[in-house]
C-alpha positions in Angstrom: 26.8 21.2 52.8 26.8 17.4 52.8 23.0 17.5 52.5 23.2 19.7 49.5 25.7 17.4 47.8 23.5 14.4 48.6 20.5 16.1 47.1 22.5 17.2 44.0 23.8 13.6 43.5 20.3 12.2 43.9 18.9 14.7 41.4 21.6 13.9 38.9 21.0 10.2 39.3 17.3 10.7 38.9 17.9 12.5 35.6 20.3 9.9 34.4 18.0 7.0 35.3 14.9 8.6 33.8 16.4 10.0 30.6 16.4 6.6 28.8 12.8 6.1 29.9 11.9 9.5 28.4 13.5 8.5 25.1 11.6 5.2 25.1 8.4 6.9 26.1 8.6 9.6 23.4 9.4 7.2 20.5 6.7 7.4 17.8 4.3 4.4 17.5 2.6 3.8 14.2 -1.1 4.8 13.8 -3.6 2.2 12.9 -5.5 3.7 10.0 -4.8 0.5 8.0 -3.0 -2.8 8.4 0.2 -3.8 6.7 1.1 -7.3 5.7 -2.0 -8.9 7.2 -5.7 -8.4 6.7 -6.3 -8.5 3.0 -2.8 -8.4 1.7 0.5 -10.1 2.3 3.8 -8.4 2.1 5.6 -8.1 -1.3 8.6 -10.4 -1.4 11.1 -7.6 -1.6 11.6 -3.9 -1.8 12.1 -3.8 -5.6 8.6 -4.0 -7.2 8.5 -4.9 -10.9 5.5 -4.1 -13.1 4.1 -5.1 -16.5 0.9 -3.6 -18.0 1.3 -5.0 -21.6 -2.1 -6.6 -21.3 -4.0 -3.4 -20.7 -5.6 -0.7 -22.8 -4.0 2.8 -23.1 -5.9 4.5 -20.3 -5.3 1.7 -17.8 -1.7 1.4 -18.8 -1.1 5.1 -18.1 -2.8 4.7 -14.6 -0.6 1.7 -13.8 2.5 3.5 -14.9 1.5 6.4 -12.7 1.0 4.1 -9.7 4.5 2.6 -10.3 6.1 6.0 -10.4 4.1 7.1 -7.4 5.3 4.1 -5.3 8.9 4.7 -6.5 8.8 8.5 -5.8 6.9 8.4 -2.5 8.6 5.4 -0.7 11.8 3.6 -0.1 10.7 0.9 -2.6 12.2 0.9 -6.1 10.1 0.1 -9.2 10.6 -0.7 -12.8 8.7 -1.9 -15.9 9.8 -5.4 -17.0 9.0 -7.9 -19.7 6.4 -10.2 -18.2 7.8 -13.3 -16.5 7.1 -15.5 -13.5 9.3 -13.1 -11.5 7.2 -10.0 -12.3 5.7 -8.7 -9.1 2.7 -6.8 -10.4 1.0 -8.0 -13.6 -1.9 -5.9 -14.7 -4.8 -6.9 -17.0 -8.0 -5.2 -18.1 -11.1 -6.4 -19.9 -14.9 -6.5 -19.3 -15.2 -8.8 -16.3 -18.5 -10.3 -15.0 -17.5 -13.3 -12.8 -13.8 -13.6 -13.2 -12.1 -15.2 -10.1 -15.7 -16.0 -8.9 -16.3 -12.3 -8.1 -19.4 -10.2 -8.8 -17.8 -7.4 -10.9 -20.9 -5.5 -11.8 -22.5 -5.8 -8.4 -25.6 -7.5 -9.8 -25.8 -10.0 -6.8 -23.8 -8.2 -4.1 -24.6 -4.5 -4.7 -20.9 -3.7 -4.8 -19.3 -2.9 -8.1 -15.7 -3.9 -8.4 -13.5 -1.4 -10.4 -10.4 -3.6 -10.0 -9.1 -6.4 -7.9 -5.6 -7.4 -6.7 -4.9 -11.0 -6.0 -1.7 -12.7 -4.9 -1.3 -15.6 -7.3 2.1 -16.9 -6.1 3.7 -16.9 -2.6 7.2 -17.6 -1.4 8.0 -20.2 1.3 8.1 -17.4 3.8 4.5 -16.5 2.9 5.2 -13.2 1.1 3.7 -12.6 -2.2 5.9 -13.3 -5.2 3.4 -12.2 -7.8 0.2 -10.2 -7.9 -2.3 -10.0 -10.7 -4.3 -6.9 -10.8 -7.5 -7.0 -12.9 -9.1 -3.7 -14.0 -12.7 -3.8 -15.2 -13.0 -1.8 -18.5 -16.7 -1.2 -17.8 -15.5 1.2 -15.1 -12.0 2.2 -16.3 -13.3 3.4 -19.7 -15.8 5.8 -18.0 -13.4 7.1 -15.4 -11.3 10.2 -15.8 -7.5 9.9 -15.8 -7.4 11.0 -12.2 -9.9 8.4 -11.1 -8.0 5.7 -13.0 -4.9 6.8 -11.1 -6.8 6.6 -7.8 -7.8 3.0 -8.6 -4.3 2.0 -9.7 -2.7 3.6 -6.7 -5.2 1.6 -4.5 -4.5 -1.7 -6.1 -0.7 -1.2 -6.2 -0.9 -0.4 -2.4 -2.5 -3.8 -1.9 0.3 -5.4 -3.9 2.9 -4.3 -1.4 0.9 -5.2 1.6 -1.4 -2.3 2.5 -4.9 -2.9 3.5 -7.8 -0.4 3.2 -7.5 2.9 5.1 -9.9 5.0 6.9 -7.9 8.1 6.0 -9.8 10.3 3.6 -6.6 11.5 1.9 -5.3 7.9 1.2 -5.8 6.2 -2.2 -6.2 3.1 0.0 -9.6 4.4 1.2 -12.2 1.6 0.9 -14.4 3.7 -1.3 -11.4 4.6 -3.5 -13.2 7.3 -5.6 -14.2 9.1 -2.4 -10.5 9.6 -1.5 -9.4 13.2 -1.9 -6.1 12.2 -3.5 -4.4 9.7 -5.8 -1.4 9.0 -3.6 -0.3 7.5 -0.3 -0.5 9.4 3.0 2.4 9.7 5.4 0.8 6.8 7.4 0.8 4.6 4.3 4.4 5.6 3.5 5.5 4.9 7.1 4.3 1.3 6.8 6.1 0.8 3.5 9.3 2.6 4.5 9.4 0.8 7.8 9.4 -2.5 6.0 11.9 -1.7 3.2 
C-alpha cells in the first residue's frame, strides 16, 4: 500500500512539474515568412497611422485609401486621413518618376521597374519612423487595374508599418507584388503588426 501511495505521489509530482513545461513548449512561435522592424523597414512610431494622399491622382488616391482601410480593418492599428503636416505618418505622392531618390524607376539600367517606393524620411530618437513618403510611378499606376493598384498600395503601406517582403504567395508584401494572389495581409503579416501594437 505504501508503494502504491509513493508511486501515486511521484506520478502527481511528475504531472505538476511537467505541466508548466508543456505550456511553454506548446506556445506558438512566429513564422519567418518576412521580417518586421528590421531588414528594409523600421517600425512605425506608434499604433495610430495617419495618411494623406492629397498629392495623388484619383486612381492612386483610391488605392491608398483602400490600403488605409485594409490596415485599420485587418489589424490592431488604427488609421485616419489627416491634413498633411510633419506629423503625418504616411504621405503619398504620384508622378512620372525616372531617377527620383536616385532610383531607376523604369528599369533602364537595373532591369527592375519600380511601381512605387516607400522611404522613411524622418525618424524618432528611438529609431522608429515618424514619417514615410510613398511615391507611386504614374507610368505604372495609370496602366494598372484598380485591384493591382490596391496590391501596390497595400505592399507599400505594409513597409510603412515595418513589414519587409514576404515569401507567402497570398501576401501583398510578396516581393513581386503583382504575382501575389491577394491585395491584403496574411495572418502572418497581421501577427507581426498585432504583436507590436
